[in-house]
N, C-alpha and C positions, 0 to 999 in steps of 0.2 A: 268305813271310818271317814275319810274324805265327803263320802256322800251325805254321811250324818251331819256334817260341818255344813256343808254347803246348802242343805234342807234348813238347818237352824240360820243361818246368816239370811236366805230367803225368806225366811218367816219373819226375822226381825225387819228387813228392810221392807216388807209388803206391810206389814203393821204399820210403823213408822209412817209410810206412804199414805197409807187408808187414813190415817188419823190427822195427817196434814190435809189431807184433800178432802176430808168429811166434811170440817168448817169453813166456810166461804170467809175471806178476807169482810170484816167491817167495812163500810163506806159511810164515810162523813158527809158528802152532798159538795165539799169544798173542791178546788180545782186538781187539777191531775198531779201536778207538783206538790201540793201539802198532802196529798194523800198518798205519795211515795214516801214521804219523810214520818207519816203517821206511824206511830208504834202502836202494833197490834201483838195482844197476849192470847194466847190458847192454852187451854189446861187439858192434860192428857194423861191416861194411865201407863203406869210402867209395866212392861212385859214381865209377867211371872208373879203379877201381883194384885189381888183384890181392892187391896185398899190404899198403894202408894201411887200417889197423883203429882205429875211433875208440871210446871209452869214454863213457858215459852213466850219471851216478848221479843219482835223483831220486826221490822219494816216492811211494808208492803212488796219493797223490790226484794229485799231479803227472802219473806216468803215464797216469793215468784221464783226465786232462785236454789231454794231449798227443793221445791216442786220438779225444775228441771233436774236437779243433780240424783236424786230419787228417781225420775223417770230413765233418766239416762243410766242408773245403775240397775235400775231392773230390767231393762232392753241389753245391758250388758250380760248380765247374768243368763238371762234367754236365751241368749245367742252364744254362750259359750255351752250350754247343753251338748250332751255327746247324743247322736240321735243314733237308734239302734244299739246304746249300751245295755247287756246285759246286768241283771240287778246285783251281781256280783260287784260291779264299778263302783 
C-alpha cells in the first residue's frame, strides 16, 4: 500500500516537473530586472483528464523557484528509496 502511494506521488511530481520544464520562459528582450518581474503564464493539462486544462501565472523568479523545489523533491524521493527492498515493501 505504501509503495502504491509512493509511486503515485512520484508520478504526479514527475508529470508536474516535466510540464513546467518543457516550456521555456518567454524572454521579452528587456533588462534582467524587468524580466524577473514579468508575468509568465503557462497552460498545462490536469493529471488524469484528457480535457481539463489549467493555467498558471508566475514571475520568472517564481518559475525558477518552482523548478528548484520540484528538482529538490524528486532528488529527495530518489534518495529515500530503499535499495534491495523486495517487491512486498
